[in-house]
N, C-alpha and C positions, 0 to 999 in steps of 0.2 A: 623456358614461357613460349620465350622469343620462336625460336622455332616455329614451337608446335603455332601459334597462330599462323607463321607462311607460309608452313603444309598446309592450313588450311581455308585460307585467303586463294592459296593457287587453287588448290578443288575447285572452291565456286564462279572464281575467275573463271575455271578452263571449264564447269557446268554448264553456263553460259556462254560462253561460245562453241558448249558442244552440241547447245538448244542454238542459238543464229544459223547456225548452220545446217546442220539438220532442219532448220525451213527453210532459208534462204532453199541451199545447195538437195534436200531428202536427204532422206535415210544414207548416214553417214559420212552426209560436209563432205570439209574436204578430205574426213583420211579415209578414203576412199578404201573400203576393206575390213575395217581397224588399225590393229595393230602385227594382220599379217601383209602389211601391204612396208618395205619397207623406209620407201620415203617418210610417209604415213611416224616409225617407231624412232627416223629422223626427230622431224619436227616434233615430234615430244618428250627428245629427250634433252635438244636450246631450249624448248619452254619452258622448260624444269632448270636444266646447270651454263644455260646462257649461250648467248646463237653464234657466238666463235666457237664452237666447240669443231675442233676440227674430227670427226669420224667417220672408220672408214665403211663402205659399204654390204649396205644390207639387205636377204638377197628381197623380191617383189615379191614379194608370193607365200602359199601355206610351208606347215614342215610338210609334209607331205610329199610337196611339192623341193624344197631342198635338197632333200631326200634323194629325190630323184635325178638332178640338176646335179648333187654331190654324186652320185655311183656313174649318169654320164661320163659328166667330166673328170674321171677315177679321183675328184678331188677328197681330204677330208673335211666335214659341216661343224665348222662352230657354231653352237648355240654359246648366243648372251640370253640368262636374265635374268630379270628389274624386278625390283618393288621399289616403289616410291620411300616405302614407309624404313628403305634399310637405310643404316649409320650412312657404311661405304659408299655406297649411288655414288655420290656427286665424284670423291677418289675415285672410284672408278671408271667411270666418264671421264672426267677429265686428263686426269692421268693415265691411265693405263688405254683407255680401244683410242686415247686423243694420242699416245704415242707414237710418234715415227714410226719407229721401229714393229709395233706389233700392230697402225694400220699400211704402210706395206705387206707387211708378210700374208697379211689375210684378206687384205687384194687381190693380192698377186698369189696365191697359193691356197685358199681356203674358202667353202661355201661359209657365208656367216650369215644366221638365220642368231633375230631376235627376238621378246619377244615378256609385256608386261602381262606377270603373274597373279595382276589384278582381269586378268580378265582370260576367258574360256581357254584360248587355244596357250595363253600360256601357260597355263595352272596344268594344265592337261599334259603339256610338253617335260612344264617342269615332275611328275608324276615317270613320264618311262628313265628321261636320264636318273629317276633316286634323287635329285634338287633339295635338300632339307634347309640349307641356306643364302641369301643371296646377298649380294650379288649376283650369280651363280654365271661359269664362263667353264661347259664342256667340250669336248671335243672326244666323236665322234668317227666311225666307221663307216661308208656307207652302203647302210643293208639295207633289210625290208623295216617296212615302218611296225612288223615288227616281228621284230627282230633287232633290238634299238643295240647297236654293243660300245662302247663308253671305254676310251680310251684313255683319259688321264681329263680330272678340271683342279679348277681353284676357285672358292669359294671365300665371301662376306674379306676382309680385308686382305689387298693383295697390292701389291709392287710389280712394277712395267716388269721389269728383270723375270720375273714367276712370272707369266702371262708369255714370255719370251724363252723361256727355256722351258714351254712346257709345248709350246708352238712345234719350237725350232728338233722338242725330239719325236714330239709326234709326227714331224716330215718327215723323219725314216723311217717308219712304220705306213707314212702314204705311200714311199718306196719298194718299201717290200713287197706289200701288197702285190703293187701293181705288177711289180717282176713275176710275184706269182698268177694270177689273171692271165697274162700272157703269157705262163708255160702251163694252166691249162689246161690255155683252148689251145696252142701250141703240141699239147699231146693227146689230147677230146677230138681233133685234125683229124688224126695217124691213128687215129680207135677208128674214131667212126671210120674210115678211110678202108682199111685191112677188113673192119666188121661187112663194113656193108660188100668187098668182094667175095668173098672166104660164105655171107651167107646169105647173100641176093639166094639161090637156088632151092635153098635150103626154106626161108622165107615163102617160096613161091608153093613150092611142094605141101606143103606144108597151110598156105591158105590154098592150098583147093582140097586137103582133105579136113578142113575149116567150112568150107563149102558143103561140101556132100553131108559131116555132121547135121549140120546146120539142114539140111534141106531132109533128109531123116527122120531130122527131129519134131522139124515142119509136118512135115506126111505121118506123124505118127500122133503130135497133139491136135489135128488135121481131124483120124478115125478114130480117137477115144471121146473127142467134143461129138459127131457125129454120133458117137454109141451112146456119150451121155443125154447128149438131148430126148434121143429118142427114145432111151431109159426114159428121160423125166415125164417126156410124151405118155407114154400108158401108163408108168408111173400116175401121174393128174385124169388118166381118162380111168384107170380102171375104182382114184380115187373117186370121180363125179357120180361114175357108176355104183356103186355102191350107195355113197351117197341121196341118189335117186332111189333107190330102189330102196333103199330106207322109211325114206319118209312116202312112199307113197302106198309100203304097206302099213305105215303110222296114221296116214291118211286113211286107208281101205278101210280100217281094225276100227277110230275116230264115226267113221260115216255110216257103222255097221252094226256100232252101238251104237247111235243118236238115231239108225234109223226102225232099232227092238223099241226104245223109250219112243217110238212117231204114237197114235196111239191110233185107233183108226177112227172114221169117218161111221159119226152116230146118225140116228132117221135126221133130226131136225137140222143134218150138212148139209143144204139144198141147193146152195150154189159152187155149181162143177164149173168144174177152170180144167181149162187146154192146155197140155201144154209142145208144145214144135221146136225139139232138138235143134244145130249143126247140121247133126246126121240125120236130120230126114224124118227122125222118130217122132210120134208122138204118143204123151201120156195122159193120165187125166187124176181129175182127181174129186173127189167133195168136198168143200170147208162149210161150219158156219158163214151167213151174212158178216158175223160179227166181228173175224178171223180178220187181223191182219196183214197187210199185204209181206211181212219180217214171217209169214205160218207161210206163206206158197214161196218164198226163196227161203226157208228150211226144212222144204217139203222135197224141193224140182235136186234141191244138191244131194239130199239122200236116194232119190228115187229110183240110183240102179238096184239099193240093194233094200226096195221091196222085197217081201214074197212074191207079189207079182209085180213084179220085174226082172226077178233074177233070171228064167230066161236065155231071154229080151239081149242081151248084150247090151244098156244101155250107157252112149259113149259119155258124161253130164262133166265142161271144163270144169277146175280146180275154182275158178274164179268169169263169172258170167254179170248180165242185170239182166231184167222179165222187160221184153218192148210193146206195149198192143201195137197190132195188126192193123185191123188200122180204126182211125191217124196213128200213122204211126212216132207215139210217145213211148217217153223212158218211160221205166217204171223206177223208182226211186225209193218214197213218201212212205216207209216197210210204218208207218207208228200207227196210217188210214188202213181204214175197213175197205172187207175187201165192196160193200153193204156201198158205201162214198164214193170207190173211185168206178162203181155199175161195171166190177169184170167178171159176173156172169152169168158163167153163157158162151162165155170169149173165148179164143181163139191166140197163144200167148208164145211172142219170140222169144226163147231163149238162146246170146245175145254170147260169146266170149268173149273176153278181155285181153286183150297183153298188153300191161300195163310198159313201159321201156325196159322199166331194171329184164324184167322178162326177154322181154327183146333182143338186151345186147347179151342173158345164159344166148341164144340160142344161136346168136353169129357167132360164140369163142364159141364151141358146139361145130 
C-alpha cells in the first residue's frame, strides 16, 4: 500500500512539474522532445530512482536516428524500455545500468537508446522488438527501421552478470558483421570494376538500340494518334450532320402539319398584315381584327409551307421576332389583338434571333 501511495504522489508531482514547465518554457518544457531526448530520459529515471544514479549515456534523438547512427558507426544498437509500473524497474536501473562494467561496455561499444512504454515512441519500439515484459534490454543489428534484427534480449528480473554476458556475446557478432560488410564491399567493388570493363560497349550499343526503338515507337504513336483524332473528328462531323438533318426533317414535318391545320382567312378577316423576311421576300395575309399577335407569329412560322408560298422558296428562321418598321418596336405582347396593336395595314419586319448557344454551336462547326 505504501509503495502504491508513493507512486501515486510521484505521478501527481511529475504532472504538476510538467504543467509548470510547459507554462514557463512552452510545449515540451525542460524535457525537450519528450523521452526521445537521452538527457530527458536520464532525468526521468533519476527523478524516480535517485539523483545519485550513474547511468550510461542515452542517445539524444529518436529511435530511427539511433538506428541510423549505429549503422553509420558500425555499432550494435541497445534498446532499454522502461515502465514505471514494472516491479524490477528500480533494480534494473540501480544494479544493471549503473554497473561499472555494463556502463563502460555500453558507452564505448554500443549506441544506447532508452524509452518509456507509457509514451508513443516507447510503445512503438516495444512492438517492433516484441517486448512483452519490462524492463526490457534488447540488442539489435543496425538494419533498417522496417527490418528489426534482434540479436538477444533480457527482461524482467535481470542481474548485472546476465547483461554483461549478453553484451559480450553480441560484441563478437558485431565483429563478424563488420567483417562481412568489409568483405562484401571489397567483392562488390571488384565485381563492379570487371562488369564495367566488360559491359561498357554492350551497354552503349544497347542504349543506341533503345533510343532507336524509342524513336520508332514515338513516331508510331504520333501516327496512330493523328489517325485516331482524324477519325474522331470525322465521326463527330457525321453524327452532327445526321443529327441536324434529322432535326431539320422533323421540324419541317411539324411545320407542314401545322400549316395544313391553319384555317384559311374568312370574309371577316379584314386586317391585312405584310411581313418582310430577312432575305427580302415579302408575304402577307388577312386576319380578324380580334386575332392576337400570337396568331400572326404562328402564321409567319409556317408561311413557307402554305400552299400559296410553296413555290417561292421562302426562308423563315427557326427563331425570330416581329418588329414594327416605323416606329421600330419589338412586338412581344402576343396576347394582345391586332386591333389593339394597330397592326392592320402595316409592314412588319421578321428578324432572326441567335442566342449564345446557337453562336457557340456555330463557332464549333
